[in-house]
PDB file of N, CA, C and O in Angstrom:
ATOM      1  N   UNK A   1      37.646 -36.087 -45.547  1.00  0.00           N
ATOM      2  CA  UNK A   1      37.012 -35.794 -46.824  1.00  0.00           C
ATOM      3  C   UNK A   1      38.032 -35.257 -47.822  1.00  0.00           C
ATOM      4  O   UNK A   1      37.942 -35.527 -49.020  1.00  0.00           O
ATOM      5  N   UNK A   2      39.003 -34.493 -47.319  1.00  0.00           N
ATOM      6  CA  UNK A   2      40.037 -33.942 -48.191  1.00  0.00           C
ATOM      7  C   UNK A   2      40.818 -35.056 -48.880  1.00  0.00           C
ATOM      8  O   UNK A   2      41.206 -34.914 -50.040  1.00  0.00           O
ATOM      9  N   UNK A   3      41.049 -36.156 -48.180  1.00  0.00           N
ATOM     10  CA  UNK A   3      41.776 -37.288 -48.774  1.00  0.00           C
ATOM     11  C   UNK A   3      40.996 -37.888 -49.952  1.00  0.00           C
ATOM     12  O   UNK A   3      41.593 -38.279 -50.955  1.00  0.00           O
ATOM     13  N   UNK A   4      39.681 -37.958 -49.831  1.00  0.00           N
ATOM     14  CA  UNK A   4      38.841 -38.460 -50.918  1.00  0.00           C
ATOM     15  C   UNK A   4      38.954 -37.556 -52.142  1.00  0.00           C
ATOM     16  O   UNK A   4      39.117 -38.038 -53.263  1.00  0.00           O
ATOM     17  N   UNK A   5      38.867 -36.256 -51.925  1.00  0.00           N
ATOM     18  CA  UNK A   5      38.971 -35.291 -53.023  1.00  0.00           C
ATOM     19  C   UNK A   5      40.341 -35.395 -53.681  1.00  0.00           C
ATOM     20  O   UNK A   5      40.443 -35.418 -54.908  1.00  0.00           O
ATOM     21  N   UNK A   6      41.395 -35.456 -52.869  1.00  0.00           N
ATOM     22  CA  UNK A   6      42.765 -35.574 -53.404  1.00  0.00           C
ATOM     23  C   UNK A   6      42.900 -36.821 -54.274  1.00  0.00           C
ATOM     24  O   UNK A   6      43.448 -36.762 -55.374  1.00  0.00           O
ATOM     25  N   UNK A   7      42.401 -37.938 -53.777  1.00  0.00           N
ATOM     26  CA  UNK A   7      42.518 -39.198 -54.512  1.00  0.00           C
ATOM     27  C   UNK A   7      41.837 -39.112 -55.878  1.00  0.00           C
ATOM     28  O   UNK A   7      42.407 -39.522 -56.889  1.00  0.00           O
ATOM     29  N   UNK A   8      40.628 -38.583 -55.899  1.00  0.00           N
ATOM     30  CA  UNK A   8      39.871 -38.520 -57.147  1.00  0.00           C
ATOM     31  C   UNK A   8      40.506 -37.536 -58.132  1.00  0.00           C
ATOM     32  O   UNK A   8      40.658 -37.852 -59.312  1.00  0.00           O
ATOM     33  N   UNK A   9      40.872 -36.358 -57.656  1.00  0.00           N
ATOM     34  CA  UNK A   9      41.452 -35.342 -58.540  1.00  0.00           C
ATOM     35  C   UNK A   9      42.767 -35.843 -59.141  1.00  0.00           C
ATOM     36  O   UNK A   9      43.028 -35.624 -60.324  1.00  0.00           O
ATOM     37  N   UNK A  10      43.588 -36.507 -58.344  1.00  0.00           N
ATOM     38  CA  UNK A  10      44.881 -36.976 -58.828  1.00  0.00           C
ATOM     39  C   UNK A  10      44.765 -38.101 -59.850  1.00  0.00           C
ATOM     40  O   UNK A  10      45.726 -38.380 -60.567  1.00  0.00           O
ATOM     41  N   UNK A  11      43.610 -38.751 -59.931  1.00  0.00           N
ATOM     42  CA  UNK A  11      43.407 -39.782 -60.950  1.00  0.00           C
ATOM     43  C   UNK A  11      43.303 -39.168 -62.343  1.00  0.00           C
ATOM     44  O   UNK A  11      43.627 -39.821 -63.335  1.00  0.00           O
ATOM     45  N   UNK A  12      42.853 -37.920 -62.421  1.00  0.00           N
ATOM     46  CA  UNK A  12      42.629 -37.270 -63.709  1.00  0.00           C
ATOM     47  C   UNK A  12      43.721 -36.269 -64.077  1.00  0.00           C
ATOM     48  O   UNK A  12      43.960 -36.042 -65.263  1.00  0.00           O
ATOM     49  N   UNK A  13      44.375 -35.675 -63.114  1.00  0.00           N
ATOM     50  CA  UNK A  13      45.369 -34.621 -63.379  1.00  0.00           C
ATOM     51  C   UNK A  13      46.704 -35.215 -63.801  1.00  0.00           C
ATOM     52  O   UNK A  13      47.116 -36.264 -63.305  1.00  0.00           O
ATOM     53  N   UNK A  14      47.377 -34.531 -64.724  1.00  0.00           N
ATOM     54  CA  UNK A  14      48.711 -34.948 -65.153  1.00  0.00           C
ATOM     55  C   UNK A  14      49.793 -34.361 -64.257  1.00  0.00           C
ATOM     56  O   UNK A  14      50.795 -35.022 -63.984  1.00  0.00           O
ATOM     57  N   UNK A  15      49.604 -33.131 -63.798  1.00  0.00           N
ATOM     58  CA  UNK A  15      50.595 -32.431 -62.974  1.00  0.00           C
ATOM     59  C   UNK A  15      50.209 -32.557 -61.504  1.00  0.00           C
ATOM     60  O   UNK A  15      49.806 -31.581 -60.871  1.00  0.00           O
ATOM     61  N   UNK A  16      50.338 -33.770 -60.971  1.00  0.00           N
ATOM     62  CA  UNK A  16      49.898 -34.037 -59.605  1.00  0.00           C
ATOM     63  C   UNK A  16      50.663 -33.230 -58.559  1.00  0.00           C
ATOM     64  O   UNK A  16      50.103 -32.857 -57.528  1.00  0.00           O
ATOM     65  N   UNK A  17      51.930 -32.963 -58.819  1.00  0.00           N
ATOM     66  CA  UNK A  17      52.741 -32.231 -57.853  1.00  0.00           C
ATOM     67  C   UNK A  17      52.442 -30.731 -57.845  1.00  0.00           C
ATOM     68  O   UNK A  17      52.892 -30.024 -56.944  1.00  0.00           O
ATOM     69  N   UNK A  18      51.695 -30.237 -58.822  1.00  0.00           N
ATOM     70  CA  UNK A  18      51.358 -28.815 -58.903  1.00  0.00           C
ATOM     71  C   UNK A  18      49.979 -28.493 -58.318  1.00  0.00           C
ATOM     72  O   UNK A  18      49.578 -27.330 -58.293  1.00  0.00           O
ATOM     73  N   UNK A  19      49.263 -29.495 -57.856  1.00  0.00           N
ATOM     74  CA  UNK A  19      47.917 -29.283 -57.329  1.00  0.00           C
ATOM     75  C   UNK A  19      48.008 -28.743 -55.903  1.00  0.00           C
ATOM     76  O   UNK A  19      48.808 -29.218 -55.097  1.00  0.00           O
ATOM     77  N   UNK A  20      47.181 -27.745 -55.606  1.00  0.00           N
ATOM     78  CA  UNK A  20      47.094 -27.203 -54.249  1.00  0.00           C
ATOM     79  C   UNK A  20      45.666 -27.375 -53.742  1.00  0.00           C
ATOM     80  O   UNK A  20      44.699 -27.248 -54.493  1.00  0.00           O
ATOM     81  N   UNK A  21      45.561 -27.665 -52.458  1.00  0.00           N
ATOM     82  CA  UNK A  21      44.256 -27.855 -51.829  1.00  0.00           C
ATOM     83  C   UNK A  21      44.125 -26.887 -50.663  1.00  0.00           C
ATOM     84  O   UNK A  21      45.086 -26.636 -49.936  1.00  0.00           O
ATOM     85  N   UNK A  22      42.942 -26.354 -50.497  1.00  0.00           N
ATOM     86  CA  UNK A  22      42.677 -25.437 -49.382  1.00  0.00           C
ATOM     87  C   UNK A  22      41.337 -25.825 -48.780  1.00  0.00           C
ATOM     88  O   UNK A  22      40.320 -25.854 -49.471  1.00  0.00           O
ATOM     89  N   UNK A  23      41.345 -26.118 -47.502  1.00  0.00           N
ATOM     90  CA  UNK A  23      40.119 -26.489 -46.793  1.00  0.00           C
ATOM     91  C   UNK A  23      39.786 -25.349 -45.841  1.00  0.00           C
ATOM     92  O   UNK A  23      40.589 -24.990 -44.980  1.00  0.00           O
ATOM     93  N   UNK A  24      38.596 -24.787 -46.004  1.00  0.00           N
ATOM     94  CA  UNK A  24      38.206 -23.621 -45.216  1.00  0.00           C
ATOM     95  C   UNK A  24      36.841 -23.857 -44.585  1.00  0.00           C
ATOM     96  O   UNK A  24      35.878 -24.209 -45.266  1.00  0.00           O
ATOM     97  N   UNK A  25      36.777 -23.658 -43.289  1.00  0.00           N
ATOM     98  CA  UNK A  25      35.508 -23.831 -42.584  1.00  0.00           C
ATOM     99  C   UNK A  25      34.744 -22.517 -42.597  1.00  0.00           C
ATOM    100  O   UNK A  25      35.272 -21.473 -42.213  1.00  0.00           O
ATOM    101  N   UNK A  26      33.512 -22.582 -43.037  1.00  0.00           N
ATOM    102  CA  UNK A  26      32.640 -21.415 -43.079  1.00  0.00           C
ATOM    103  C   UNK A  26      31.436 -21.683 -42.188  1.00  0.00           C
ATOM    104  O   UNK A  26      31.281 -22.787 -41.666  1.00  0.00           O
ATOM    105  N   UNK A  27      30.589 -20.682 -42.012  1.00  0.00           N
ATOM    106  CA  UNK A  27      29.459 -20.839 -41.101  1.00  0.00           C
ATOM    107  C   UNK A  27      28.456 -21.893 -41.561  1.00  0.00           C
ATOM    108  O   UNK A  27      27.827 -22.548 -40.729  1.00  0.00           O
ATOM    109  N   UNK A  28      28.300 -22.067 -42.871  1.00  0.00           N
ATOM    110  CA  UNK A  28      27.313 -23.026 -43.365  1.00  0.00           C
ATOM    111  C   UNK A  28      27.922 -24.352 -43.829  1.00  0.00           C
ATOM    112  O   UNK A  28      27.197 -25.221 -44.314  1.00  0.00           O
ATOM    113  N   UNK A  29      29.238 -24.522 -43.691  1.00  0.00           N
ATOM    114  CA  UNK A  29      29.859 -25.773 -44.083  1.00  0.00           C
ATOM    115  C   UNK A  29      31.357 -25.641 -44.274  1.00  0.00           C
ATOM    116  O   UNK A  29      31.973 -24.660 -43.860  1.00  0.00           O
ATOM    117  N   UNK A  30      31.920 -26.637 -44.901  1.00  0.00           N
ATOM    118  CA  UNK A  30      33.360 -26.678 -45.156  1.00  0.00           C
ATOM    119  C   UNK A  30      33.573 -26.660 -46.659  1.00  0.00           C
ATOM    120  O   UNK A  30      32.989 -27.466 -47.383  1.00  0.00           O
ATOM    121  N   UNK A  31      34.412 -25.738 -47.132  1.00  0.00           N
ATOM    122  CA  UNK A  31      34.674 -25.605 -48.556  1.00  0.00           C
ATOM    123  C   UNK A  31      36.083 -26.107 -48.871  1.00  0.00           C
ATOM    124  O   UNK A  31      37.061 -25.659 -48.274  1.00  0.00           O
ATOM    125  N   UNK A  32      36.169 -27.032 -49.805  1.00  0.00           N
ATOM    126  CA  UNK A  32      37.451 -27.533 -50.284  1.00  0.00           C
ATOM    127  C   UNK A  32      37.681 -26.917 -51.658  1.00  0.00           C
ATOM    128  O   UNK A  32      36.882 -27.106 -52.575  1.00  0.00           O
ATOM    129  N   UNK A  33      38.783 -26.179 -51.791  1.00  0.00           N
ATOM    130  CA  UNK A  33      39.113 -25.553 -53.064  1.00  0.00           C
ATOM    131  C   UNK A  33      40.334 -26.255 -53.636  1.00  0.00           C
ATOM    132  O   UNK A  33      41.336 -26.442 -52.946  1.00  0.00           O
ATOM    133  N   UNK A  34      40.242 -26.640 -54.899  1.00  0.00           N
ATOM    134  CA  UNK A  34      41.327 -27.316 -55.596  1.00  0.00           C
ATOM    135  C   UNK A  34      41.872 -26.353 -56.651  1.00  0.00           C
ATOM    136  O   UNK A  34      41.132 -25.878 -57.511  1.00  0.00           O
ATOM    137  N   UNK A  35      43.168 -26.073 -56.576  1.00  0.00           N
ATOM    138  CA  UNK A  35      43.821 -25.190 -57.551  1.00  0.00           C
ATOM    139  C   UNK A  35      44.661 -26.045 -58.486  1.00  0.00           C
ATOM    140  O   UNK A  35      45.561 -26.766 -58.054  1.00  0.00           O
ATOM    141  N   UNK A  36      44.348 -25.952 -59.790  1.00  0.00           N
ATOM    142  CA  UNK A  36      44.995 -26.796 -60.802  1.00  0.00           C
ATOM    143  C   UNK A  36      45.719 -25.960 -61.847  1.00  0.00           C
ATOM    144  O   UNK A  36      45.449 -24.771 -62.012  1.00  0.00           O
ATOM    145  N   UNK A  37      46.640 -26.602 -62.544  1.00  0.00           N
ATOM    146  CA  UNK A  37      47.245 -26.005 -63.731  1.00  0.00           C
ATOM    147  C   UNK A  37      46.146 -25.906 -64.796  1.00  0.00           C
ATOM    148  O   UNK A  37      45.215 -26.712 -64.813  1.00  0.00           O
ATOM    149  N   UNK A  38      46.263 -24.917 -65.678  1.00  0.00           N
ATOM    150  CA  UNK A  38      45.256 -24.740 -66.722  1.00  0.00           C
ATOM    151  C   UNK A  38      45.118 -25.977 -67.606  1.00  0.00           C
ATOM    152  O   UNK A  38      44.019 -26.301 -68.055  1.00  0.00           O
ATOM    153  N   UNK A  39      46.229 -26.666 -67.856  1.00  0.00           N
ATOM    154  CA  UNK A  39      46.179 -27.837 -68.730  1.00  0.00           C
ATOM    155  C   UNK A  39      45.410 -29.003 -68.098  1.00  0.00           C
ATOM    156  O   UNK A  39      44.955 -29.898 -68.809  1.00  0.00           O
ATOM    157  N   UNK A  40      45.265 -28.997 -66.783  1.00  0.00           N
ATOM    158  CA  UNK A  40      44.537 -30.065 -66.096  1.00  0.00           C
ATOM    159  C   UNK A  40      43.069 -29.728 -65.843  1.00  0.00           C
ATOM    160  O   UNK A  40      42.285 -30.605 -65.480  1.00  0.00           O
ATOM    161  N   UNK A  41      42.699 -28.483 -66.030  1.00  0.00           N
ATOM    162  CA  UNK A  41      41.327 -28.064 -65.712  1.00  0.00           C
ATOM    163  C   UNK A  41      40.286 -28.891 -66.473  1.00  0.00           C
ATOM    164  O   UNK A  41      39.339 -29.400 -65.874  1.00  0.00           O
ATOM    165  N   UNK A  42      40.459 -29.021 -67.766  1.00  0.00           N
ATOM    166  CA  UNK A  42      39.495 -29.759 -68.581  1.00  0.00           C
ATOM    167  C   UNK A  42      39.417 -31.224 -68.217  1.00  0.00           C
ATOM    168  O   UNK A  42      38.343 -31.825 -68.249  1.00  0.00           O
ATOM    169  N   UNK A  43      40.567 -31.804 -67.868  1.00  0.00           N
ATOM    170  CA  UNK A  43      40.593 -33.223 -67.527  1.00  0.00           C
ATOM    171  C   UNK A  43      39.870 -33.500 -66.212  1.00  0.00           C
ATOM    172  O   UNK A  43      39.178 -34.509 -66.080  1.00  0.00           O
ATOM    173  N   UNK A  44      40.031 -32.606 -65.247  1.00  0.00           N
ATOM    174  CA  UNK A  44      39.414 -32.819 -63.928  1.00  0.00           C
ATOM    175  C   UNK A  44      37.936 -32.444 -63.940  1.00  0.00           C
ATOM    176  O   UNK A  44      37.125 -33.102 -63.288  1.00  0.00           O
ATOM    177  N   UNK A  45      37.581 -31.399 -64.671  1.00  0.00           N
ATOM    178  CA  UNK A  45      36.181 -30.975 -64.725  1.00  0.00           C
ATOM    179  C   UNK A  45      35.374 -31.901 -65.632  1.00  0.00           C
ATOM    180  O   UNK A  45      34.230 -32.231 -65.321  1.00  0.00           O
ATOM    181  N   UNK A  46      35.959 -32.316 -66.741  1.00  0.00           N
ATOM    182  CA  UNK A  46      35.278 -33.229 -67.654  1.00  0.00           C
ATOM    183  C   UNK A  46      34.355 -32.511 -68.621  1.00  0.00           C
ATOM    184  O   UNK A  46      34.072 -31.323 -68.467  1.00  0.00           O
ATOM    185  N   UNK A  47      33.893 -33.245 -69.616  1.00  0.00           N
ATOM    186  CA  UNK A  47      32.969 -32.657 -70.592  1.00  0.00           C
ATOM    187  C   UNK A  47      31.669 -32.281 -69.907  1.00  0.00           C
ATOM    188  O   UNK A  47      31.057 -33.088 -69.208  1.00  0.00           O
ATOM    189  N   UNK A  48      31.265 -31.051 -70.123  1.00  0.00           N
ATOM    190  CA  UNK A  48      30.044 -30.491 -69.537  1.00  0.00           C
ATOM    191  C   UNK A  48      30.039 -30.609 -68.012  1.00  0.00           C
ATOM    192  O   UNK A  48      28.975 -30.638 -67.394  1.00  0.00           O
ATOM    193  N   UNK A  49      31.226 -30.676 -67.407  1.00  0.00           N
ATOM    194  CA  UNK A  49      31.325 -30.708 -65.948  1.00  0.00           C
ATOM    195  C   UNK A  49      30.921 -32.021 -65.304  1.00  0.00           C
ATOM    196  O   UNK A  49      30.623 -32.058 -64.111  1.00  0.00           O
ATOM    197  N   UNK A  50      30.907 -33.091 -66.070  1.00  0.00           N
ATOM    198  CA  UNK A  50      30.414 -34.367 -65.536  1.00  0.00           C
ATOM    199  C   UNK A  50      31.298 -34.933 -64.432  1.00  0.00           C
ATOM    200  O   UNK A  50      30.786 -35.462 -63.445  1.00  0.00           O
ATOM    201  N   UNK A  51      32.619 -34.833 -64.581  1.00  0.00           N
ATOM    202  CA  UNK A  51      33.509 -35.372 -63.549  1.00  0.00           C
ATOM    203  C   UNK A  51      33.405 -34.532 -62.279  1.00  0.00           C
ATOM    204  O   UNK A  51      33.358 -35.077 -61.176  1.00  0.00           O
ATOM    205  N   UNK A  52      33.368 -33.207 -62.429  1.00  0.00           N
ATOM    206  CA  UNK A  52      33.241 -32.328 -61.264  1.00  0.00           C
ATOM    207  C   UNK A  52      31.925 -32.589 -60.543  1.00  0.00           C
ATOM    208  O   UNK A  52      31.884 -32.611 -59.313  1.00  0.00           O
ATOM    209  N   UNK A  53      30.864 -32.783 -61.292  1.00  0.00           N
ATOM    210  CA  UNK A  53      29.560 -33.058 -60.686  1.00  0.00           C
ATOM    211  C   UNK A  53      29.589 -34.396 -59.946  1.00  0.00           C
ATOM    212  O   UNK A  53      29.045 -34.514 -58.848  1.00  0.00           O
ATOM    213  N   UNK A  54      30.219 -35.392 -60.541  1.00  0.00           N
ATOM    214  CA  UNK A  54      30.331 -36.700 -59.894  1.00  0.00           C
ATOM    215  C   UNK A  54      31.167 -36.606 -58.621  1.00  0.00           C
ATOM    216  O   UNK A  54      30.849 -37.252 -57.622  1.00  0.00           O
ATOM    217  N   UNK A  55      32.233 -35.806 -58.651  1.00  0.00           N
ATOM    218  CA  UNK A  55      33.064 -35.597 -57.463  1.00  0.00           C
ATOM    219  C   UNK A  55      32.247 -34.977 -56.341  1.00  0.00           C
ATOM    220  O   UNK A  55      32.325 -35.415 -55.193  1.00  0.00           O
ATOM    221  N   UNK A  56      31.472 -33.966 -56.670  1.00  0.00           N
ATOM    222  CA  UNK A  56      30.627 -33.311 -55.660  1.00  0.00           C
ATOM    223  C   UNK A  56      29.570 -34.278 -55.109  1.00  0.00           C
ATOM    224  O   UNK A  56      29.256 -34.250 -53.920  1.00  0.00           O
ATOM    225  N   UNK A  57      29.033 -35.121 -55.974  1.00  0.00           N
ATOM    226  CA  UNK A  57      28.044 -36.112 -55.543  1.00  0.00           C
ATOM    227  C   UNK A  57      28.669 -37.117 -54.582  1.00  0.00           C
ATOM    228  O   UNK A  57      28.052 -37.483 -53.581  1.00  0.00           O
ATOM    229  N   UNK A  58      29.889 -37.566 -54.877  1.00  0.00           N
ATOM    230  CA  UNK A  58      30.581 -38.508 -53.993  1.00  0.00           C
ATOM    231  C   UNK A  58      30.872 -37.882 -52.632  1.00  0.00           C
ATOM    232  O   UNK A  58      30.700 -38.523 -51.596  1.00  0.00           O
ATOM    233  N   UNK A  59      31.312 -36.630 -52.645  1.00  0.00           N
ATOM    234  CA  UNK A  59      31.595 -35.934 -51.390  1.00  0.00           C
ATOM    235  C   UNK A  59      30.321 -35.790 -50.572  1.00  0.00           C
ATOM    236  O   UNK A  59      30.326 -35.998 -49.359  1.00  0.00           O
ATOM    237  N   UNK A  60      29.240 -35.436 -51.234  1.00  0.00           N
ATOM    238  CA  UNK A  60      27.954 -35.290 -50.536  1.00  0.00           C
ATOM    239  C   UNK A  60      27.509 -36.626 -49.939  1.00  0.00           C
ATOM    240  O   UNK A  60      27.016 -36.670 -48.812  1.00  0.00           O
ATOM    241  N   UNK A  61      27.683 -37.710 -50.691  1.00  0.00           N
ATOM    242  CA  UNK A  61      27.271 -39.035 -50.221  1.00  0.00           C
ATOM    243  C   UNK A  61      28.159 -39.527 -49.072  1.00  0.00           C
ATOM    244  O   UNK A  61      27.688 -40.258 -48.200  1.00  0.00           O
ATOM    245  N   UNK A  62      29.424 -39.137 -49.066  1.00  0.00           N
ATOM    246  CA  UNK A  62      30.351 -39.588 -48.029  1.00  0.00           C
ATOM    247  C   UNK A  62      30.287 -38.757 -46.754  1.00  0.00           C
ATOM    248  O   UNK A  62      30.878 -39.132 -45.741  1.00  0.00           O
ATOM    249  N   UNK A  63      29.580 -37.639 -46.794  1.00  0.00           N
ATOM    250  CA  UNK A  63      29.472 -36.770 -45.624  1.00  0.00           C
ATOM    251  C   UNK A  63      28.490 -37.366 -44.620  1.00  0.00           C
ATOM    252  O   UNK A  63      27.348 -37.664 -44.970  1.00  0.00           O
ATOM    253  N   UNK A  64      28.933 -37.541 -43.366  1.00  0.00           N
ATOM    254  CA  UNK A  64      28.006 -38.048 -42.345  1.00  0.00           C
ATOM    255  C   UNK A  64      26.836 -37.082 -42.137  1.00  0.00           C
ATOM    256  O   UNK A  64      26.993 -35.871 -42.288  1.00  0.00           O
ATOM    257  N   UNK A  65      25.675 -37.615 -41.794  1.00  0.00           N
ATOM    258  CA  UNK A  65      24.473 -36.785 -41.654  1.00  0.00           C
ATOM    259  C   UNK A  65      24.595 -35.718 -40.580  1.00  0.00           C
ATOM    260  O   UNK A  65      24.015 -34.641 -40.713  1.00  0.00           O
ATOM    261  N   UNK A  66      25.340 -35.998 -39.518  1.00  0.00           N
ATOM    262  CA  UNK A  66      25.414 -35.061 -38.400  1.00  0.00           C
ATOM    263  C   UNK A  66      26.572 -34.066 -38.514  1.00  0.00           C
ATOM    264  O   UNK A  66      26.804 -33.287 -37.589  1.00  0.00           O
ATOM    265  N   UNK A  67      27.298 -34.081 -39.634  1.00  0.00           N
ATOM    266  CA  UNK A  67      28.416 -33.142 -39.778  1.00  0.00           C
ATOM    267  C   UNK A  67      28.051 -31.995 -40.726  1.00  0.00           C
ATOM    268  O   UNK A  67      26.983 -31.989 -41.336  1.00  0.00           O
ATOM    269  N   UNK A  68      28.958 -31.035 -40.831  1.00  0.00           N
ATOM    270  CA  UNK A  68      28.721 -29.896 -41.723  1.00  0.00           C
ATOM    271  C   UNK A  68      28.768 -30.355 -43.169  1.00  0.00           C
ATOM    272  O   UNK A  68      29.389 -31.368 -43.493  1.00  0.00           O
ATOM    273  N   UNK A  69      28.110 -29.606 -44.027  1.00  0.00           N
ATOM    274  CA  UNK A  69      28.094 -29.906 -45.457  1.00  0.00           C
ATOM    275  C   UNK A  69      29.431 -29.518 -46.076  1.00  0.00           C
ATOM    276  O   UNK A  69      30.039 -28.524 -45.679  1.00  0.00           O
ATOM    277  N   UNK A  70      29.882 -30.298 -47.041  1.00  0.00           N
ATOM    278  CA  UNK A  70      31.105 -30.009 -47.767  1.00  0.00           C
ATOM    279  C   UNK A  70      30.756 -29.490 -49.151  1.00  0.00           C
ATOM    280  O   UNK A  70      29.781 -29.928 -49.763  1.00  0.00           O
ATOM    281  N   UNK A  71      31.559 -28.556 -49.638  1.00  0.00           N
ATOM    282  CA  UNK A  71      31.428 -28.111 -51.021  1.00  0.00           C
ATOM    283  C   UNK A  71      32.811 -28.155 -51.653  1.00  0.00           C
ATOM    284  O   UNK A  71      33.819 -27.965 -50.972  1.00  0.00           O
ATOM    285  N   UNK A  72      32.854 -28.405 -52.954  1.00  0.00           N
ATOM    286  CA  UNK A  72      34.123 -28.524 -53.673  1.00  0.00           C
ATOM    287  C   UNK A  72      34.139 -27.505 -54.798  1.00  0.00           C
ATOM    288  O   UNK A  72      33.219 -27.450 -55.614  1.00  0.00           O
ATOM    289  N   UNK A  73      35.192 -26.698 -54.834  1.00  0.00           N
ATOM    290  CA  UNK A  73      35.412 -25.722 -55.902  1.00  0.00           C
ATOM    291  C   UNK A  73      36.683 -26.101 -56.630  1.00  0.00           C
ATOM    292  O   UNK A  73      37.664 -26.511 -56.008  1.00  0.00           O
ATOM    293  N   UNK A  74      36.670 -25.966 -57.956  1.00  0.00           N
ATOM    294  CA  UNK A  74      37.849 -26.255 -58.769  1.00  0.00           C
ATOM    295  C   UNK A  74      38.223 -24.976 -59.490  1.00  0.00           C
ATOM    296  O   UNK A  74      37.419 -24.411 -60.232  1.00  0.00           O
ATOM    297  N   UNK A  75      39.462 -24.517 -59.266  1.00  0.00           N
ATOM    298  CA  UNK A  75      39.906 -23.249 -59.835  1.00  0.00           C
ATOM    299  C   UNK A  75      41.290 -23.396 -60.459  1.00  0.00           C
ATOM    300  O   UNK A  75      42.044 -24.317 -60.144  1.00  0.00           O
ATOM    301  N   UNK A  76      41.599 -22.454 -61.356  1.00  0.00           N
ATOM    302  CA  UNK A  76      42.901 -22.418 -62.009  1.00  0.00           C
ATOM    303  C   UNK A  76      43.949 -21.801 -61.095  1.00  0.00           C
ATOM    304  O   UNK A  76      43.612 -21.151 -60.106  1.00  0.00           O
ATOM    305  N   UNK A  77      45.216 -22.005 -61.427  1.00  0.00           N
ATOM    306  CA  UNK A  77      46.316 -21.505 -60.617  1.00  0.00           C
ATOM    307  C   UNK A  77      46.369 -19.987 -60.537  1.00  0.00           C
ATOM    308  O   UNK A  77      46.781 -19.454 -59.507  1.00  0.00           O
ATOM    309  N   UNK A  78      45.963 -19.256 -61.601  1.00  0.00           N
ATOM    310  CA  UNK A  78      46.039 -17.781 -61.574  1.00  0.00           C
ATOM    311  C   UNK A  78      45.178 -17.243 -60.449  1.00  0.00           C
ATOM    312  O   UNK A  78      45.526 -16.243 -59.821  1.00  0.00           O
ATOM    313  N   UNK A  79      44.058 -17.897 -60.189  1.00  0.00           N
ATOM    314  CA  UNK A  79      43.152 -17.440 -59.128  1.00  0.00           C
ATOM    315  C   UNK A  79      43.851 -17.573 -57.773  1.00  0.00           C
ATOM    316  O   UNK A  79      43.642 -16.744 -56.887  1.00  0.00           O
ATOM    317  N   UNK A  80      44.674 -18.603 -57.606  1.00  0.00           N
ATOM    318  CA  UNK A  80      45.369 -18.827 -56.340  1.00  0.00           C
ATOM    319  C   UNK A  80      46.424 -17.747 -56.095  1.00  0.00           C
ATOM    320  O   UNK A  80      46.720 -17.419 -54.946  1.00  0.00           O
ATOM    321  N   UNK A  81      46.988 -17.195 -57.164  1.00  0.00           N
ATOM    322  CA  UNK A  81      48.045 -16.196 -57.030  1.00  0.00           C
ATOM    323  C   UNK A  81      47.496 -14.834 -56.621  1.00  0.00           C
ATOM    324  O   UNK A  81      48.238 -14.005 -56.095  1.00  0.00           O
ATOM    325  N   UNK A  82      46.219 -14.594 -56.853  1.00  0.00           N
ATOM    326  CA  UNK A  82      45.631 -13.282 -56.544  1.00  0.00           C
ATOM    327  C   UNK A  82      45.470 -13.049 -55.069  1.00  0.00           C
ATOM    328  O   UNK A  82      44.990 -11.992 -54.660  1.00  0.00           O
TER     329      UNK A  82
END
């Protein structure tokens, strides 16, 4: 699933080499966090969050029924430094 998220995010981001991904398993599912440069945030999230919502919809549709649920978070680089 991480490969799907990487592929989609890299289609919109300009600074592809600066993107960081973190996959964390939690009790209720698996959370994929994408850390972007501030200049790429708007491009990846889209107007009114449409691209981010579509990304989450694709991840949900690609998740097998018998596996854990995936969630996708998109955050700026400053959050990753904390």
